[in-house]
C-alpha positions in Angstrom: 75.6 100.7 100.1 77.1 104.0 99.0 76.6 105.4 95.5 78.5 108.2 93.9 79.6 109.6 90.6 82.1 111.8 92.4 82.9 111.0 96.1 84.9 114.2 96.7 82.5 115.6 99.2 82.5 112.4 101.3 86.3 112.3 101.1 86.7 116.0 102.1 84.4 115.6 105.1 86.3 112.5 106.3 89.7 114.3 105.9 88.4 117.4 107.6 87.5 115.2 110.6 90.9 113.6 110.3 92.6 116.9 110.5 90.8 117.8 113.7 91.6 114.4 115.2 95.3 114.8 114.3 95.4 118.1 116.1 94.0 116.6 119.2 96.4 113.6 118.9 99.4 115.9 118.6 98.5 117.7 121.7 97.9 114.5 123.7 101.1 112.8 122.5 103.3 115.9 122.9 105.0 115.1 119.6 107.4 112.6 121.4 107.4 109.7 118.9 110.9 108.4 119.9 109.5 106.6 122.9 108.4 103.5 120.9 107.0 100.6 122.8 109.2 97.6 123.3 108.7 94.0 124.5 110.4 92.7 127.6 113.3 91.4 125.5 113.8 94.7 123.7 111.9 94.2 120.4 110.2 97.2 119.0 106.4 96.8 118.9 104.9 97.5 115.5 101.2 97.3 114.5 100.4 97.2 110.7 96.9 97.5 109.3 96.3 95.3 106.2 93.7 95.4 103.5 90.7 93.1 103.7 90.9 91.8 100.1 94.4 91.2 98.7 98.1 91.9 98.6 98.6 91.4 102.4 100.3 88.0 102.0 103.9 89.3 102.3 103.1 90.7 105.7 102.2 87.2 107.0 105.1 85.6 105.3 107.5 88.0 107.0 105.9 87.0 110.3 105.9 83.2 109.5 109.5 83.2 108.2 110.9 85.1 111.2 112.0 88.1 109.2 110.3 90.5 111.6 111.7 88.7 114.6 115.2 88.6 113.1 115.0 92.3 112.6 114.2 92.9 116.3 110.6 93.6 115.7 107.4 92.4 117.4 104.8 92.9 114.7 101.0 92.7 115.0 99.0 92.4 111.8 95.4 93.6 111.9 92.7 93.9 109.3 92.1 97.6 108.6 89.2 99.5 107.1 87.2 98.3 104.1 88.2 101.5 102.4 91.9 101.4 103.1 92.3 105.2 102.7 90.5 105.4 106.0 93.4 103.6 107.8 95.2 107.0 107.9 93.6 108.1 111.3 94.9 105.0 113.0 98.5 105.7 111.8 98.3 109.4 112.6 97.1 108.9 116.2 99.6 106.1 116.9 97.2 103.2 117.0 99.2 101.6 114.2 102.7 102.5 112.8 102.1 101.3 109.3 99.0 100.6 107.1 98.2 99.4 103.7 96.3 101.2 101.0 96.5 101.6 97.2 98.1 104.6 95.3 94.9 106.6 95.0 93.8 105.9 98.5 97.1 107.4 99.7 96.9 110.3 97.3 93.6 111.4 98.8 95.3 112.1 102.1 98.4 113.6 100.4 96.2 116.1 98.5 95.0 117.3 101.9 98.5 117.8 103.2 98.3 114.9 105.6 101.7 114.2 107.2 102.0 110.7 105.8 104.7 109.1 103.6 104.8 106.0 101.5 107.5 103.6 102.8 107.4 100.7 100.3 105.4 99.2 97.5 103.8 95.8 97.7 102.5 95.2 94.2 102.3 97.2 91.0 100.5 96.5 87.7 102.7 94.6 85.3 102.5 93.0 81.9 104.8 90.2 83.2 101.8 88.4 84.6 98.1 87.8 83.8 95.7 90.5 85.2 94.9 90.1 88.8 92.0 92.5 88.6 89.4 93.5 86.1 86.0 94.5 85.0 83.3 91.7 85.1 80.0 91.7 83.2 77.4 89.0 82.6 77.8 86.9 79.5 74.5 88.3 78.2 75.6 91.9 78.8 75.8 94.4 75.9 79.0 95.8 77.5 82.0 94.8 75.4 84.3 97.7 76.1 85.0 100.3 78.8 83.3 103.0 76.7 80.1 101.0 76.9 80.0 101.8 80.7 78.5 105.3 79.9 75.2 105.4 81.7 75.9 102.2 83.5 76.4 101.3 87.2 79.7 99.7 88.3 80.2 98.1 91.7 83.5 98.8 93.5 84.9 97.8 96.9 85.4 101.5 97.7 84.7 104.9 96.1 87.3 107.3 95.0 90.3 105.0 95.1 92.6 103.3 92.6 89.8 101.1 91.3 87.5 103.9 90.5 90.4 105.8 88.9 91.4 102.9 86.6 87.8 102.5 85.5 87.6 106.2 84.6 91.0 106.1 83.0 90.2 103.2 80.8 86.7 104.6 79.9 88.5 107.8 78.7 91.2 105.8 77.0 88.5 103.9 75.1 86.9 107.1 73.9 84.1 107.3 76.5 83.1 109.9 79.1 84.0 108.9 82.7 81.6 111.5 84.1 78.7 109.4 82.7 79.6 106.3 84.8 77.8 105.7 88.1 79.7 103.9 90.9 78.4 102.0 93.9 80.4 100.8 96.9 79.9 97.1 97.9 81.7 94.7 100.1 84.6 92.9 98.2 83.0 89.5 98.9 79.7 90.7 97.4 81.0 92.0 94.0 80.6 88.8 92.0 77.0 88.2 93.3 76.1 91.9 92.5 76.9 91.5 88.8 75.7 88.0 88.5 72.3 88.9 90.0 72.0 92.1 87.9 72.2 94.4 90.9 74.9 96.2 89.0 75.7 96.3 85.3 79.4 95.5 86.0 81.8 95.2 88.9 85.5 95.7 89.2 87.1 92.9 91.3 90.7 92.0 92.3 92.9 89.4 93.9 91.7 86.0 94.6 88.1 87.1 94.3 88.7 88.2 90.7 90.5 84.9 90.0 87.5 83.0 91.2 85.0 85.1 89.2 86.8 85.0 85.9 86.3 81.2 85.8 82.6 81.6 86.0 80.6 80.5 83.0 78.2 83.4 83.7 80.7 86.2 83.4 83.0 87.9 80.9 86.2 89.9 81.7 86.6 93.2 79.8 90.1 94.4 79.1 93.3 93.7 81.0 92.6 95.7 84.1 95.4 97.7 85.8 97.9 95.9 83.6 96.9 98.5 80.9 98.9 101.0 83.0 102.1 99.1 83.9 103.8 100.5 87.0 100.7 101.7 88.7 101.0 100.9 92.4 98.2 98.6 93.5 99.3 98.1 97.1 101.7 100.1 99.4 102.5 100.7 103.0 102.6 104.1 104.6 103.5 105.7 107.9 103.3 109.1 109.6 106.1 111.6 109.2 106.2 111.9 113.0 106.9 108.2 113.4 109.4 108.0 110.6 111.3 111.1 112.0 111.6 109.5 115.4 111.9 105.8 114.5 113.6 105.7 111.1 115.8 102.8 112.0 112.9 100.7 113.1 111.0 101.7 109.9 113.9 100.7 107.7 114.1 97.3 109.5 110.4 96.8 108.9 110.4 97.6 105.2 113.6 95.5 104.7 111.8 92.5 106.3 108.8 93.1 104.1 111.2 93.2 101.1 112.6 89.8 102.0 109.1 88.4 102.4 108.2 89.7 98.9 111.2 87.8 97.4 110.1 84.7 99.3 106.5 85.1 98.2 107.4 85.3 94.5 109.6 82.2 94.8 107.2 80.2 97.0 103.6 80.5 95.6 102.4 77.7 97.9 103.2 79.9 100.9 101.0 82.6 99.4 98.2 80.1 98.8 98.3 78.9 102.4 97.7 82.5 103.6 94.8 83.0 101.1 93.2 79.8 102.5 93.3 81.2 106.0 92.4 84.8 105.4 90.0 84.7 102.4 86.6 83.0 102.0 87.6 81.2 98.8 87.5 77.4 98.4 90.9 75.8 99.2 90.7 73.6 96.1 90.2 76.7 93.9 93.1 78.5 95.5 95.4 75.6 94.8 94.7 75.8 91.0 95.3 79.6 90.7 98.5 81.5 89.8 99.6 83.8 92.6 100.3 87.5 92.3 103.7 89.0 91.6 104.8 91.3 94.4 107.1 94.3 94.0 108.6 96.8 96.4 109.4 99.4 93.7 107.4 102.6 93.5 107.3 104.0 90.0 107.2 107.8 90.4 106.7 108.5 86.7 103.5 106.4 86.6 102.4 107.8 89.9 102.6 111.3 88.5 100.3 110.2 85.6 97.8 108.8 88.2 97.9 112.1 90.1 97.4 114.2 87.0 94.4 112.1 85.8 92.8 111.8 89.3 92.9 115.6 89.5 91.3 115.8 86.0 88.6 113.3 87.1 88.0 115.4 90.2 89.0 112.6 92.5 91.7 114.9 94.0 91.4 118.5 95.0 95.0 119.3 94.0 98.1 117.6 92.7 100.6 116.8 95.6 104.3 117.1 94.9 106.6 114.1 95.0 108.2 115.5 98.2 104.8 115.1 99.9 104.5 111.4 98.9 107.6 109.3 99.6 109.8 108.6 102.6 113.4 109.4 101.7 114.3 105.7 102.2 111.4 104.3 100.1 112.4 102.1 97.1 111.5 104.4 94.2 112.2 104.2 90.4 111.5 106.2 87.3 112.1 103.5 84.8 109.4 102.1 82.5 108.6 98.4 82.3 110.4 96.7 79.4 
């Protein structure tokens, strides 16, 4: 179990090690990324690392519906790191061509000038749907607002990412001091038990795990989660500049197939539920009763800039990366606000 008020030191150490690993990888690979692996029938081999908790459903739908195959791709989907920002080394050394993370997880690498680019969004906060994430406290808790978290311990699935950011953002928005909140990293599957047992004062959960917890007669939900910052990217896919430069056509086929899967997922919630039954530990009967998430490829650059500025203020980033250091030139970006 990791605890931290400010995980910058841990992040900097990890990224320093990553920089060294990248240098060795570049030497070993010779910079020749155009020699992509192919199957015997000519399909480009692609490995993508998914999150362990949520938002990965469109990847499996693209596989099940044949969108990857139709695009001439042979895609392998693997579970990535618990802290998805730590998927970057696998992408940079060529073990995977794409990986999932959240906006803040990606920004930690971008702030260290890692040669990575966002290729597409998967999900963003929206007022069009009920919250799919949020702060949970015991019914008996004196915590009734985010400002009440001052001096309290909050359980998160990972330190320093989007979830820690949104908690600090909402504490500040509510008039509190984010610097007075203590955070502890716990497995996603253990968050509900941690707050129910009193191990933590609150937890911030998401996806199907949040949906299950919010129905508990022992817990209260505080606020509207990330929906209080519409357009904030909750899930995205990224790749390395080297791979994109040498294999742009394959990358475009990949993100187009994911886009088709996102449309299908939004129109066919039962397909999403079937995937959750297979890849989460939640009861099938419960999954059948729940609304599914709304997926979106669009990357709101205006909201991302707000996140960057605030993360830097909260000392979750060492510096503010430019837009040119964030997005692939073929990524689906927008600057419009949600109506």
